[in-house]
N, C-alpha and C positions, 0 to 999 in steps of 0.2 A: 504494500500500500504506500509506504514511504517512497519507494523508488518510482512508483507510478505517478504520484503527485509531483515528484521532482522532475520527471520527464515531461509531464504535461505543462510545466512552467517554462519549458524551453523548446518544445516542439508543437507543431500543429497536427501531427499525425502520430499516434501511438498505437501500435498493434500488439495485442497480447497473443502470443503464439504457444502452441503445445498440442499434444495428442488429444484425441477425443476423450471426454469424461474427466478432464483435469479440473474443471470448474472455471474455465475462462469466462463463461457467461456470468456466473455469480460474482466473480471478481470484478468484471466490468460494471455490473450493477452497483456494487459497493463503492467502487471508485467514483462513479457518476453521482451517487448519493452524497459522497463526502465533498466533492468539488463543485457541485451544482450551483451553490449560491455565489460562486465566482463568475457565473454566466448569467447576465441579465435576462436572457431569453430561455434559460433553463437547459436541462439535459433531456434529450429525446432518444428513445431506444427503438431500433428497427430490427426485428427478428427476421432474418433472411432464410432460416431453415426451410420454411414451406415453399420458397420460391425456387423454381427449377429453370427459369428462362431469364437470362441477364437482360433481355430486351425490355423487361418490365421492372428493372431495378429502380429507376428514377420514379416511376409511378408508385412503387411500393413505399419508397421513402416519403413521397408526398402524402400518401395515405396515413403513414405513421405520424406525420406532422399535423394530422387533422385537416388536411386539404384534399377535398374531392376534386380530382383533375378530370374535367369533362371538356377537353380542350382541342382546339385546332392546332395549337402549338405543340411540338414534342414536349414530353414531360421534363427533360433535362433543362432546357432553357427556362421553363416555368419555375422549376426548383431553384435554379441558380439565381433568378431574379428575386425569389422569395427570401433567399438566404443572404443576398448581396450585402445588406447593411446590418445584419444581425450578429450579435455575439452569443453563440450557443455552442453546446457540446452535442455532437451527433454520434451516437453509439451504433455502429454497424456490427451486428452479432451474427456469427456463422457465415463468414465470407468465403470459406475454402472452396466450395463447389461452384462459385461464381467469381473466381479470382480475377480474371481479366476484366470482367464487367465492373467489379468493385474497384479495381485499380483505376480504370478509366473514369468512373463516376467521381471517385475521391479526388483524383487529379483535377478534374474540371471544377468541382465545387470549391476546392481550396484556392484555385486561381480566381474564381468569380467572387468569392466571399472572404475578404481579408481578415475578418474577425472570427471565422469559423474554426473550430477544432474538431478533430475526428478521433474517436477511440474505437478501434476495430478488434474483433476476435477472429482468429483464423488459424488453421493448422499449418499455414506457411505464410511468409511475408507477402504483402501486396506488391512490393517492388516499385513503390512510388518514391520519387525524389524527396528527401527530407524525412522519410519514415524512420521512426525509432521503434526498435523491437524490445519487448519485455517478455522473455520466455517464462511461462507459468510452470512451476515445478510441482511434483506430487507433494502431498502433505507428509511431513516427517512421521515416520513409523518406527516402532521399536524393533529390536532384534527379537526373533522368536524365543530366544533363551534370555529373556529380559529379567530385570529386577522384579520385586513384588508389585502387586496390583496398584498400589499408591503411586509408584514411579511410572508404571505403564500409562496411567491416566493423564500424565503430563504431555504425552505426545498428541499432536493435533489430529492425526489419523484416528487414534483411539477415541478422542473426544467426539469426533464426528460420528463414529460408530455408536458410541454410547447415547448420543443425542437422538439418532435415528432409531436406535433400539428401544429407547424409552417411549417413543411414539408408537411402536408396535407392541411392546410388552411393558405396560405401565409399571413403574417401580424397578425397572431393570438396572442393575448395578454390576460392576465388574469386581467380583470377589476373588479371593486367593485361588480358588479352584478354576476360575474362568479366565484369569489374567493372561495366562500363557496362550490359551486358545485364541482370545481376542487379539493378542499381540501377533500371533501367527497369521491370522486372517489379514490384518492390516499390512503386515510385512509381505505376505504372498501376493497381495493385491497392489503392491508398490505404492501404497498411499494414494491411489487414484480415487477421488471423491465419488464418482458415479459407481464404481465397482464396490466401494465400501457401503454405499447406500443400498445397493441391490443385495449385498450380503446380509446387511442388517435386516432387510425386509424378510429374509428367510427365517428369522427367529419366530415367525408365526407357527412354524411347524418343526424347526430344528433347533438344537442347542448349539452354542458356539463351537463345541468340539465336533459335532456332526458336520457343521458347515465347513470347518477346516479340513476334515477328512474328505469331503466331497471336492473341495478345491484341489487337494492333493491329487486325487484320481483324475480330475479334469485336466490339470496341468500336464500330467503324463500323456494323456491322450492328445492334447494340443501340440505338444512337442513332436509327437510322431506324425500328426496330420497337418499341422500348420506350416506356414512359410517361415523358413529360418531367416529370411531377410527382413521379416516384419520386426519392428521395435518390440522390445520385451513388454513395454507398457500396453501396447496394442494387443499383444497376445494375452496378457492377464485380464484386460478388459473383456476380451472375447470370452475368456474363461468364466468371468463373473456372469456374463449373460448366458453362457452355456449352462451354468449352474441353475439360473432361473428357469431356463427352458426345461431342464430335467425335472423340475418340480411341477411342471404343468402336466395336466392330463392330455391324452391324445386329442381330445376335442379342443382344448385350450391351445395346443400347439398348432392345430390346423387353422383355428380362427386367428391366431397371432399372425400367421403367414398371410392369410387373405386380407386382414385388416391393413397390411402394409401398403396396399394400393391407394389408401386414402392419404391426402395431403392436408396438413393444417387442421385436422380434427374431423369428427363425424358425430352423428347422433345414433341412437339405437335403431331407428327406422332404417337408416342407411346400412348399418351393419346387417340387419335382417334381410334387406333387399339384395345386398351384394354377396354375402358370405354363406348363404344357405345352399344346400345341395351337396351330394357326394360325401355323406358322413355327418353332415350338420343340418338338423331340421330347424325350421324357423322357430318352433316352440322352445328349443333349448338355447337359442342365442343369448337370451337375457341371463340365464344362469352361467353360461360360459364367459360372457362379458364380465359378470360380477366376479368370477374367479380370477380373471386377468387384472381387474382393478385391485382385488385383494393382494395379488402378487406384485403389485406396483408396475406391471407391464403397461397398463392403461392408467391415465391420469384423468380424473373427473374434473370438469370445469362447468361453472354455472354461467349462463348467458340469459339474464332475466329469468323467465319461467321455464327455460329450456336447459337441459343438461346435455353437454357435449363431452366427448372423450377424445383423448389424443395420446400419441406415443412420443417419448423423447426421440429425437432424430436417430440416435445410435440404436435404440431399440427397434425403430422402424426399419432401419437398414438391415439389421439382423433378420427381421421378419421377411424382408425382400429377398435375402439370400436363401431363406428356407423355401420361398415361393419359386425361386429359380432352380435350386439344386436338390431339394429334399422331397418334393412331392410330385414329381413328374414334369416332363418338358412342356406340357400344354397348360399347366396350372396357372402360370402368371397371365397368359393371354386370356384364359377363361375368366379370371378374377377381374382383369381390366375391362373386358367386355361387359361383365355384370356391373362394374363401376360406371362405365359409360351409359349403360341402359338406365341405371338409377337416376343419373343426373339429367339424362334426356327426358325421362318421365317427370322429374322435378321441374325442369324448365317449362315443359308443356303445361303442367298444372299452374305454374306461376303465370304463364301467358293467358290461360283460359280464365283465370281469376283476376286479371289485371284491373278491370273496372268492377271492383267489389270492395266490401269492407276489409278484405285481407290484403289490400294493395300495399299498405305500409309494412305489414307483417312479412309479405313476400320479399319486399325490398330488403328488410333486415336479414332475412334468412339467406338470400342470395349473396349478400355481403359476407356472411359467415362461410359460405361455401365457395368463395372466390377461388381458393387454391385448388379445390377439387374440380371445379368447372374448367379451370385451365388445364389440369391434368387430363381430364376427359377429352378436351379439344385437341391437346397435343397427341394423345393416343390415336384419335381419329385421323389426324393429319399426317401421322408417321406410320400408319398401318395400311397396307394396300387394301383397296376396296371399302375404306371407311370414310372417305371424304364427304359422301352424301350425308352421313350421320353428323358430321361437323356442321354442315349447312343447317340441318334441322335444329341442332343445339343452339348455335349462335343466333339464328333468326328468331328463336323462341325467347331469347333474352334481351332483344334490342330495346324493348320498352322499359326494362329494368337495367338499362345499360351500365349503371355503376356496378351491378352484380357481376359483370364481366370485366370491370376495370376501367370504364370510361369510354368516351367516343373514340379516342385514338386506338385503344386496345380492341374495341369491337371491329373497327375497320381493319386492323391487323389480321384478325381471325377471318373476317369476311374475304379479304383479298386472297388469303391462302386457300380458303375453301373454294372460292369461285374459280381460282386457277386450276385446282385439282378436280373439280366436279363440273365439267363443261356440258354435261348432258342436259338437253332441253326439258326441264321438269318444272312444275309449279314452284317448288322450293327455291329453284334458282331465280325465277322471276321475283319472288319475295325478297331474296337476298340482294338482288340488283336494286330494287327500289329503296331498301333500307340503307344500303351503302351509298346510293345517290343522295338520299335525304341527309345522311351524316356528312357527306362531302359538301353539300350546300351549307349546312350548318357551320362547317369549319371554314367556309369561304372559298372552297375549291370548286368553283362553278364549272370549270372545264371538265373535271372528272365527273361531276354531277350530271352534266348534260350528256356525257358519253354513256353513263349508266342508264339515263332516261331513254336514250335512243335504243339501247339494247333491250331494256325492259319492255318497251312498247312493241318492238319487233317480236320478242319471244312470246309475249302475252297473246298477240294476234295469231302467232303460229300455233300455240297451244289451244286457243279458243276456250280457255278455262275462265269461268266467270269471276272467280276470286282474283286471278292474275290480272284480268282486264280491269277490274275495279281498282286494284293497286296502281296499275299503270296510269289510269286516268287521274287518280288522286296525286300521283307523283308529278304528272304534267302540271296540275294546278299548283302544287307546291313550288315547282321550279319557276312558274310564272310569278308567284308571289315573291320569291326571292329576287327575281329580276324586276320587281316593282311594276309588274304589268297586271294590275288588279282587274282591268276590264276582261283580260283573258283568264285570269285565275278564277274569278267568281263562277262563270258557267261551267268550267271544268270541275270545280269542287262540288257544285250542285249536282252534276252528273254522277260524280263519284259517290256522293252521299246517297243518292237513290240506289245505286248499285249495291252499296254496303247494306242498306236497309233491306233490300231484297234477299241478301244473304244472311240476314239476322245476326250479324256480328257486331255486338255492342261496342267492343273496344275500337274497332275500325270506324264505326259510326261516330263515336265521340271524337276521335282524332280528326276525322274529316269535318265534323261540325265545328270544332274549335278553329280549324284553318279557315273555314268559310266565314265564320263570324269575324275573324281577324281581317280577312280580305275585305269584307263589307265595311268594317270599322275604318280601314285605311282609305277606302274609296268613297266615303260619305254616303254609303248605301243606307237608306232608312231602316232596313231590316236588321242592322247590326245589333241593336240592343235586344231585339226579340230573339235572334239567333244565339246571342251570348247567354241570355236567360235560359234558353232551351238547353244549352251546353251545361250550365250550372245545375239545372234541374236534373239532368241525367246523372251528374256526379252525386247529387243529394239523394236521388232515388236509390243509388247503389252504394252510398256511403264511401265513395272513392275520394279520400281526403287529399291524396297527392295531386290528382287531376283537378280537384276543386281550386287549387291555387292558380292554375292557368286560366280557368273559367272566370274567376274573380279578377284576375289581371286584365283580361280583355274587356270586361265590363268596366273596370276602373279606367282603363285607357279611353274607352268610348265616352265615359262621362267627362273626363278631363278635356277631350277634344271638343265636346259640346259646350264646355264652359262651366260645368257644375263641379267646381273644385272640391267643395267639402264632401260631396257624395263620392267623388273619385278617391279622396283620402280614406274615407270609411271603407270602401271596397278593397282598396289596396292593403290597408292595415289588416283587414280580415284575412286576406290571402296570405299574409305573413305569419298568421297564427298556426300554420300547419306544424305538426310534430316534426322535429328534427329538420329544420330548414337547411342545414348544411348539407343534407343528403340530396337536395334539389336546387343546386346552385343556379341553374338557368332561370327557373321561375322566380327565385329570390332576387336575382340580379334585375330581372325585368320589373319586378314590383318596386324595388328600391329606386330604380332609375325614374320611373314615372312618378313615384311619390316625391322624389326630389323636385321634379318640375312643378308638381302641384303645391308643394310646401313653399317654393319660391314665390308663387303667386299670392300666398297668404302673408308675405312680408317677413317670414322667419328665415332670413337669409343665411344666418350661420348654420342653422339646422339643415337647411336645404343643401348647402355646400358640403356639409359633413356626409349627408346621405349620398350626394353625387360621388364623393370620394369612395364611399363604401361600395357603391354600385360599380364604380370604375375598377376597383380591385377584383370584384367578382367577375366582371366581364373578362378581365385578363386571365383569371383562373379557368373560366369556361372556354375561352378561346374563340368566342363568337365575335363577328364584327360589331363593334359598339355602335348603337345599342341593340343590335340584333337584326334589324331591317333598315335598309337605306332610307326609306321614307321618314323614319323617325329621327334620323340624324339631325335634321333641321331643328327639331325641338330640343335636342340635347345641346346643340351649339347656342341656341337662343337662350337657354337656361344659364349656361356658363357666362354669356355676355351680361345678362341681367345681374347675376350674382357678383361678378367682378366689379360692375358699376356700383352696386350697393355696398360692398364690403371693402373695395380697394384690392389691388392685386395681391398684396402681401397677406392680408387677413384671409382673403379667399383661398390662397394657396395653403395657408396654415390649416384652415378648416378642412379642405379637401384631403390634405395629408393625414390629419387626425382621423378622418373617416376611413381612409384606405388602410389604416393600421388596425382597425377593428376586426375581430373575428366575425364569422358569419352570424353567430349567436348574438354577439355584442351589437352588430349592425341592426339586427332585427329588434333587439331591445331598444336601441336608440330610435328606430322608426316608430315603435309603439309607445314611446315615452316612458319606458320602464327604466329603472336604475339598473346599471350593469356593473359587475365587478371585473377586475383584470382576469384574463384567461389563465387557468392553471397551466403548468408547463407542458401538458399534453391533453388533447381532447379525448376524454373517455366517453365511451358510448353509453355507459350506465353510471349515473352519479351515485356514489355510495351514500349510505346513511351517515349523517354527521357524527363525528367521533367525539368522545369525551376528551378532556384535557389529558387524563392519564393514558387513554388509548393512543392519543397522538404521540405521547412520549414513547410508548412501546413500539409503535410503528417506526419511529425514527431509529430506535435501537435495532429492530429487526432488519432495517435497511442496511445497517452496518454489519450484519451477520452475527450478532450476539446470540448466545444460547439463552435458554430460560434462566439458568443459574446466573449468568452474567448480567442479564436484564434485572434480575432480582437484586443483585449487589449494587448495580448502578442506581436503581430507584429506591433502595433500602426497603424492599418488600420481601416476602417469602417466595421461594421458587414455585410453590403451589399457586400463590396469587398471580405470579407472572404467567404461569401456564394457563390459568383461568382467563387472564387478559388476552393471551394469544388465541385461545379457543373462541372467545367472544368476537375477536377481530375476524377470524375465519368465517364465522357465521354472518357477521354484519356486512362484511365486504363480499361475501359470496365466493370465497376462494377455498382451495383445498390443501394448500401447502404454504409454509412460511416463505418459500421462494416467490410465490405469487404475490404475497404481501409486499415483499421487498421490491419486486418489479413495479407494483402499483405505486409504491412510495416514490420511486425514482421518477415515474412518469406523471404523477398527479400532485405531488406536494409542492407548495409555493416555494420559489427559489430563495426567498428572504428569511425562511425559518432558521432558527438558530439551534435546533436540536433539543434534546431533552433537558438541558440545563438552562434553557432560556428564561425560565420563571424564577431562577434563583439569583 
């Protein structure tokens, strides 16, 4: 810790290196917790373990920073601009499998952001100029022929074993008869934290002596069958996991292997869908999963009212090797196809329930499944004969586009799938209009027009009613983006009738929204009536996300008609949607028009601040500000009015203040609510407020202290300290001390002074 702090004072890039399981992640979290108050913008942790494609690295970092990137611009420039003037610590965890991409990203960000510092964890150096390395060593472990138990307990490896053992077997202590066995375990495992934790977990069914004996047998086997070139610590880590594998029943072993196809976690429904068959019935999955949780192979995590499960990456890779080598040559592809099928069905259900009360719930669920959706798409696009399935999957997700990573990523998958699946089918026509719509939204009108021409040609060739309806709507949309409302209106009217004949509510709503907007921008008297019909459709189906767009177009219509107060009321109502940061486009639209309306009420400073907030969101979204060319006149008119009222300097200051607000803060400002500075990371679920004592315990957990050490620090009993930790686990919805430490690094305010701040 001392060396890490010293190095961070003299370098902008510090990489913690070492073999898997040595605790690089935990060390990085503790370093971040201790130095974070030195960074005004805090410390941000980015877990790269679930990410398999370096192309999405910048997007993943943006998401970890709490920024939804739905952008025309590539993610890296957006990220560079965001960090350009900020002093913060970026923790990139698990870089080894994306080494070149991490090196390129780090090099670019350090060049673009002079006050940025990066703390990375990797099994090897990133190779970036100026990088400092800090090798992470195993914990000191005693010789197996060690002194009495009292002396054994002074070793860090033994203390870790005892702490984890006490969690499994309450009241566990190392007595004279067990000291040698515990010392032997820690010595044979070379002090590797993950291996020690796995060994301690076996105390559910074995004594320390039995664990040691099994490790002895396993080492002998490993030496005969393993690679002699592999480092000893990697062999002993493998041995520890082998030992956990031996404790599993045949069903648990089979499920462990199959679950390795998941990336970034999964729920019980997914496990049942993907892993049943050939020796595992659906009815027994719950019991087998429970067994794997008990053996610490699976980790339970709470996400609101949903329980998800995940594996440590090392455990997952072990399971993948079982899938490849131990259960038959076709087992891995079989599991991957089941995985693909599950997420295809999930995406189809999300699409079918798009205009429904479950709209926001599906949005949240698809965000959780982001890594799995990526894995399913990659499987489809790297396996012969599967590209058509990729088209079905990505086109089902477009309306929940953030579920697949934003506009840029959706286009990435669409481009690859369209190139690999040229067959003239309705799903290709659907993909063409979606990709063309996204191209127009990103300002790439040439690509959009090319997709329109191909979509129209294919739809006519197919003669499919749904494809023809999409093609007509696409033509109307393109005309709207080209500011040709006289052409857009009749095309959208035609498309609306076609979609109504097909009884597709989602397509009807989308077309109705575009038609009401086209009428609004062309002074068509039907604009308000169409907007209200659009809103009524949202209300009838309780589609809250879509409701924001309907209220926006009605607010815009009222403002254009001169009813400023009515416009403000509608726009503020639109901003009251749950989690506005998950719908940046609608939020940007509402803040933009609200700024215009507010300027007309004489509240110039407030209007300038809203204009700055909208400007920042437009930049994040990547749409041409403010979305459609015909509205740019009103934007420029508002700027001129506010500059005249405030003066150039005051106007610039207010705009800058607005641009620095988070999305939630900007919405609070627009609604006239007080807002507090954003915590160091945007958590999706705000935890229950903690008591003063609980806050102190959290600070100490973030530093890696045991219950006994916390008790000594706070002058309380170890039992009371343990009670506080248990209460925190329940209150924060976590399942391990490490999760509390991670939360502390990501969510605690940077100016906190630790547990001694009250004294």
